[in-house]
C-alpha positions as CSV (number, residue, x, y, z in Angstrom):
1,M,12.8,14.4,-35.7
2,N,9.9,14.3,-33.2
3,Q,9.7,12.0,-30.3
4,F,7.2,9.7,-32.3
5,D,8.7,9.4,-36.0
6,G,12.3,8.8,-33.8
7,I,10.6,5.9,-31.9
8,K,9.2,4.8,-35.3
9,R,12.9,4.7,-36.7
10,A,14.6,3.8,-34.1
11,L,12.6,0.1,-34.8
12,E,12.8,0.3,-38.7
13,D,17.0,0.1,-37.8
14,A,16.9,-2.5,-35.3
15,R,17.2,-6.2,-36.0
16,K,16.4,-7.0,-32.6
17,V,14.8,-5.2,-29.9
18,G,13.3,-6.3,-25.9
19,V,10.0,-5.1,-25.4
20,V,10.0,-4.1,-21.3
21,G,7.0,-3.3,-19.2
22,H,6.5,-2.2,-15.7
23,I,6.8,-4.1,-11.8
24,M,3.9,-5.3,-10.3
25,P,2.3,-5.4,-13.9
26,D,-1.2,-4.8,-15.2
27,G,-3.7,-4.9,-18.1
28,D,-1.6,-2.0,-20.1
29,C,1.4,-3.1,-19.2
30,I,0.9,-7.1,-20.5
31,S,-0.8,-5.6,-23.6
32,S,1.0,-3.6,-24.6
33,V,4.4,-5.3,-24.5
34,L,2.2,-8.2,-26.2
35,S,1.1,-6.2,-28.6
36,A,4.4,-4.2,-29.4
37,G,6.4,-7.9,-29.3
38,L,4.5,-9.9,-31.8
39,G,3.3,-6.5,-33.7
40,L,7.7,-6.7,-34.7
41,E,8.0,-10.0,-35.1
42,K,5.8,-9.4,-37.7
43,L,8.3,-7.1,-39.2
44,G,11.5,-9.5,-38.9
45,K,12.1,-8.6,-35.7
46,E,14.2,-11.0,-32.7
47,V,12.2,-10.0,-30.2
48,R,12.2,-10.9,-26.4
49,M,9.3,-9.4,-24.2
50,I,10.7,-9.1,-20.6
51,V,8.2,-8.0,-17.4
52,D,10.4,-8.6,-14.8
53,Y,8.0,-9.1,-11.8
54,E,4.7,-11.9,-11.7
55,I,2.4,-11.6,-13.5
56,P,-1.1,-12.3,-12.1
57,W,-2.0,-16.1,-13.2
58,Y,-5.9,-14.8,-14.5
59,Y,-3.6,-13.3,-17.5
60,Y,-1.8,-17.0,-18.6
61,E,-5.0,-18.5,-19.7
62,F,-4.6,-15.6,-23.4
63,D,-1.4,-17.9,-24.7
64,A,1.3,-15.7,-25.0
65,V,1.8,-13.9,-22.1
66,E,3.6,-17.7,-21.2
67,R,6.0,-15.9,-24.0
68,I,7.2,-13.0,-21.2
69,H,10.1,-13.7,-19.2
70,R,12.4,-12.0,-16.8
71,A,15.2,-9.5,-16.9
72,G,18.0,-12.7,-17.3
73,A,16.5,-13.2,-20.4
74,L,18.6,-9.8,-21.6
75,Q,21.2,-11.8,-20.0
76,N,24.1,-12.6,-23.0
77,W,22.1,-10.8,-25.6
78,D,22.3,-7.9,-28.2
79,P,19.3,-5.9,-28.7
80,D,20.1,-3.0,-30.5
81,V,17.2,-1.0,-29.6
82,I,14.8,-1.2,-25.9
83,L,11.4,-0.6,-26.3
84,V,10.3,-0.1,-22.4
85,L,6.3,1.0,-22.1
86,D,3.6,2.1,-19.5
87,A,7.0,3.0,-17.7
88,S,7.2,5.8,-16.0
89,S,10.4,6.4,-14.3
90,P,14.0,3.3,-14.3
91,D,13.5,2.0,-11.5
92,R,10.0,0.9,-12.5
93,V,11.2,-1.9,-14.8
94,G,13.0,-3.9,-12.2
95,D,16.1,-4.9,-12.9
96,V,16.6,-4.6,-16.1
97,E,17.6,-1.5,-15.2
98,E,20.7,-2.2,-15.0
99,F,21.0,-3.5,-18.8
100,L,19.1,0.6,-20.2
101,E,23.2,2.0,-21.3
102,K,23.6,-1.1,-23.0
103,A,21.1,-0.4,-25.9
104,L,18.9,2.9,-27.4
105,V,16.3,3.2,-25.2
106,L,12.4,4.3,-26.6
107,V,10.5,4.7,-23.9
108,V,5.9,4.9,-24.9
109,D,4.8,6.2,-22.0
110,H,0.9,7.6,-21.5
111,H,1.2,8.5,-17.5
112,A,2.3,12.4,-16.8
113,T,5.0,11.3,-14.1
114,N,7.4,9.6,-16.0
115,H,11.1,10.7,-16.3
116,A,11.9,10.8,-20.0
117,F,14.6,8.9,-19.7
118,G,15.0,7.1,-22.9
119,D,16.5,8.6,-25.7
120,F,13.0,8.7,-27.1
121,N,10.1,9.7,-25.2
122,W,6.9,9.7,-26.5
123,V,4.8,10.5,-24.0
124,D,1.4,12.2,-24.4
125,T,-1.3,12.0,-21.9
126,K,-4.2,12.2,-23.8
127,F,-4.2,8.3,-24.5
128,G,-6.0,6.3,-22.7
129,A,-3.7,3.7,-22.1
130,T,-0.7,2.6,-23.9
131,A,-2.2,0.4,-25.9
132,Q,-3.6,2.9,-27.9
133,M,0.0,4.6,-28.5
134,V,0.5,0.8,-29.9
135,L,-1.5,0.4,-31.6
136,K,-0.7,3.8,-33.3
137,L,2.8,2.9,-33.3
138,N,2.6,-1.0,-34.6
139,K,0.2,0.9,-37.6
140,A,2.9,3.3,-38.5
141,L,5.1,0.6,-39.0
142,G,2.7,-0.9,-40.9
143,V,2.2,-4.4,-38.8
144,L,-0.7,-6.1,-39.7
145,Y,-2.8,-7.2,-37.5
146,D,-4.7,-10.9,-37.2
147,P,-7.8,-12.0,-34.0
148,E,-4.8,-13.1,-31.7
149,L,-2.7,-9.6,-31.7
150,A,-6.1,-7.2,-32.0
151,L,-7.0,-9.4,-28.7
152,Y,-3.7,-8.5,-27.1
153,N,-4.1,-5.5,-27.8
154,F,-8.0,-4.3,-27.0
155,I,-6.5,-6.0,-22.9
156,G,-5.1,-3.2,-22.3
157,I,-7.4,-0.2,-23.4
158,A,-10.7,-2.3,-21.9
159,T,-7.8,-2.5,-19.0
160,D,-7.0,1.1,-18.0
161,T,-9.8,2.6,-19.0
162,G,-12.2,0.1,-16.0
163,F,-13.4,-0.9,-19.1
164,F,-14.6,2.0,-20.2
165,R,-16.3,3.0,-16.9
166,Y,-13.4,5.6,-15.9
167,A,-13.2,9.3,-16.7
168,N,-10.3,8.6,-19.4
169,S,-12.8,6.5,-21.7
170,D,-12.9,9.2,-24.8
171,V,-14.4,9.3,-28.3
172,Q,-10.8,7.9,-29.3
173,V,-10.9,4.9,-26.4
174,F,-13.8,3.9,-28.4
175,E,-12.8,4.1,-31.8
176,D,-9.3,2.4,-30.7
177,A,-11.2,-0.4,-29.1
178,A,-14.0,-0.6,-32.2
179,E,-10.9,-1.2,-34.9
180,L,-10.0,-3.7,-32.7
181,V,-13.0,-5.4,-32.3
182,R,-13.2,-5.1,-36.2
183,L,-9.8,-6.5,-36.0
184,G,-10.8,-9.6,-34.3
185,A,-10.7,-8.9,-30.6
186,N,-13.0,-10.4,-27.9
187,P,-14.5,-7.9,-25.4
188,N,-16.8,-11.2,-23.7
189,V,-13.2,-12.7,-24.1
190,V,-11.3,-10.3,-22.0
191,A,-14.3,-9.5,-19.6
192,S,-14.3,-12.9,-18.6
193,T,-11.4,-13.1,-18.2
194,I,-9.9,-10.9,-16.2
195,L,-13.6,-9.7,-14.7
196,E,-15.6,-13.5,-13.9
197,N,-13.1,-15.3,-12.9
198,K,-11.7,-15.1,-9.3
199,K,-10.6,-17.7,-6.6
200,L,-12.7,-18.5,-3.8
201,E,-9.0,-18.1,-1.2
202,Q,-9.7,-13.8,-2.7
203,L,-13.3,-13.8,-1.5
204,G,-11.6,-14.6,1.6
205,L,-9.2,-12.3,1.6
206,F,-11.5,-9.8,0.2
207,C,-13.2,-10.2,3.1
208,E,-10.7,-9.4,5.4
209,V,-9.9,-5.9,3.3
210,V,-13.7,-4.7,4.1
211,H,-13.7,-5.8,8.1
212,G,-9.7,-3.9,8.6
213,L,-11.8,-0.9,6.0
214,K,-11.5,2.6,8.2
215,I,-13.9,5.6,6.3
216,E,-11.9,9.3,7.3
217,C,-12.6,12.9,6.7
218,D,-16.3,12.7,6.6
219,G,-16.6,9.6,4.6
220,L,-14.4,10.8,1.8
221,L,-10.9,8.3,2.4
222,A,-11.5,4.7,2.7
223,Y,-8.5,2.7,3.7
224,S,-7.6,-1.1,4.2
225,A,-4.0,-2.5,4.6
226,I,-2.9,-6.5,3.7
227,P,0.1,-7.5,5.9
228,W,2.1,-10.4,3.8
229,N,0.2,-13.3,6.0
230,A,-2.9,-12.3,5.3
231,F,-1.6,-13.6,2.0
232,E,0.3,-16.8,3.4
233,K,-2.1,-18.2,4.7
234,R,-4.8,-18.5,1.4
235,G,-1.8,-18.9,-0.8
236,L,-2.1,-16.1,-2.2
237,S,0.2,-13.4,-3.7
238,E,-0.7,-9.6,-3.9
239,S,-1.2,-9.9,-7.3
240,D,-4.8,-11.6,-6.2
241,A,-5.8,-8.3,-4.7
242,A,-5.8,-6.9,-8.1
243,G,-9.7,-4.6,-8.2
244,F,-9.6,-4.8,-4.8
245,V,-9.0,-0.9,-4.4
246,G,-11.5,-0.3,-6.6
247,E,-14.4,-1.9,-5.5
248,M,-13.4,0.6,-2.0
249,R,-13.5,3.3,-4.2
250,A,-16.9,2.6,-5.1
251,I,-18.0,3.0,-1.9
252,R,-21.3,6.0,-1.9
253,G,-19.6,9.3,-0.9
254,V,-15.5,8.1,-1.0
255,E,-13.6,10.0,-3.4
256,V,-10.5,8.7,-2.4
257,A,-9.8,5.0,-2.0
258,V,-6.3,3.2,-0.8
259,L,-5.0,-0.3,-0.4
260,F,-1.7,-0.7,1.6
261,S,-0.8,-4.1,0.5
262,E,2.9,-5.9,1.9
263,S,5.4,-8.1,-0.2
264,K,7.0,-11.2,0.7
265,E,10.2,-9.5,1.3
266,G,8.8,-7.0,3.0
267,E,8.1,-3.9,0.5
268,I,4.5,-1.7,1.0
269,H,3.2,-1.2,-2.1
270,V,0.5,1.8,-2.1
271,S,-2.6,1.7,-4.8
272,M,-4.9,4.8,-5.1
273,R,-7.6,5.8,-6.3
274,S,-10.3,8.3,-6.9
275,K,-13.0,8.9,-8.5
276,K,-14.6,12.3,-9.3
277,W,-11.7,16.1,-8.5
278,F,-8.8,14.3,-6.1
279,D,-5.8,14.6,-7.9
280,L,-3.6,12.3,-6.4
281,T,-0.8,12.9,-8.8
282,E,1.0,14.7,-6.3
283,T,0.5,12.6,-3.5
284,A,2.1,9.1,-5.2
285,V,5.0,12.1,-6.4
286,H,5.2,13.9,-3.3
287,F,6.4,9.7,-1.6
288,G,8.2,8.8,-4.7
289,G,5.5,7.0,-7.5
290,G,3.1,8.2,-9.7
291,G,0.4,7.1,-12.1
292,H,-2.7,9.6,-12.9
293,P,-5.1,11.4,-11.3
294,R,-7.5,9.2,-11.1
295,A,-5.2,5.9,-10.6
296,A,-1.5,6.4,-9.0
297,G,0.3,4.2,-6.1
298,F,4.0,4.2,-5.2
299,T,6.6,1.4,-3.3
300,V,8.3,2.0,0.7
301,K,11.3,-0.2,0.1
302,A,11.1,-3.2,2.9
303,G,13.3,-2.3,5.8
304,E,12.2,1.5,5.4
305,A,9.3,1.5,7.6
306,S,6.8,-0.6,8.4
307,L,3.1,-1.3,6.8
308,A,2.2,0.9,9.9
309,E,3.5,3.6,9.6
310,V,2.8,3.8,5.9
311,V,-0.4,3.5,6.5
312,E,0.1,6.1,8.9
313,S,2.0,9.0,7.2
314,T,0.1,8.6,3.7
315,V,-3.8,8.8,5.6
316,Q,-2.5,11.8,7.7
317,Y,-0.5,13.6,4.0
318,L,-4.3,12.4,2.1
319,K,-5.7,13.7,4.6
320,I,-4.7,17.6,4.5
321,R,-5.2,17.6,1.0
322,L,-8.7,15.8,1.4
323,T,-9.5,18.8,4.0
324,Q,-7.9,21.5,1.8
325,R,-10.4,20.8,-0.8
326,G,-13.4,20.7,1.2
């Protein structure tokens, strides 16, 4: 039995399913959790959808996001299966990690850095988004799509391809997106909610990012850092910086952009993006993270290093590799 068939069989046999995404959730994570969770409910399963982290506020404009809970929802509940989506390692699911030994674990992911930590692991880097894999799985399970489910499934494909601008926007991406539009997804609703829905305070924060921007390696490397007090004084959270690193990458001549942000708890989150040729995977893995060649990141736990120290070590590591490539 291959991994896909094993996951399909386990979900068919299960009565109660926990559907779990990763910490620091992006659109693909949220979309995958919703479309898998709602799809399984259409099959009569008892489902609890979990993302053990703050979800960016604008995603709550999609009604079903209110149904996503934190890890505590797994307390005093015994799922037959825990379906982990878009997460490359156990530590990426937050406090859900402590529940993984209590049920059959199914992993569905498109990251090359996935640790294959489930009982069944369907990991395929050919997909531009995990949401595409959920679409394939739902179809195999016999889930009937309505416009709402199609919309939620479309979100992940749109966001993880940069709204069809990134190199992972292949023929299959467009075919899957077109299928979901035929089923009722409205691309304009997704784009306007996510791309044209900024708080005024976010623009002030981005001004601070630009003010602290540094360009090195003959213009190949751009980076900036946001200390927690910059979020705090504007009443913002880390999720409000989503998209900033992409704007830095858009600078002419820049190949690698890095945004460092400090959480309220003192963790340092590092988001990296590359434009054409630099593979970020090795850098992310070196620092304990993961991701894709063009989008990757890692987290430094509170107390392990200061924001300035993380900036210094990361920048020096990237400068050596960018210089070697040049």
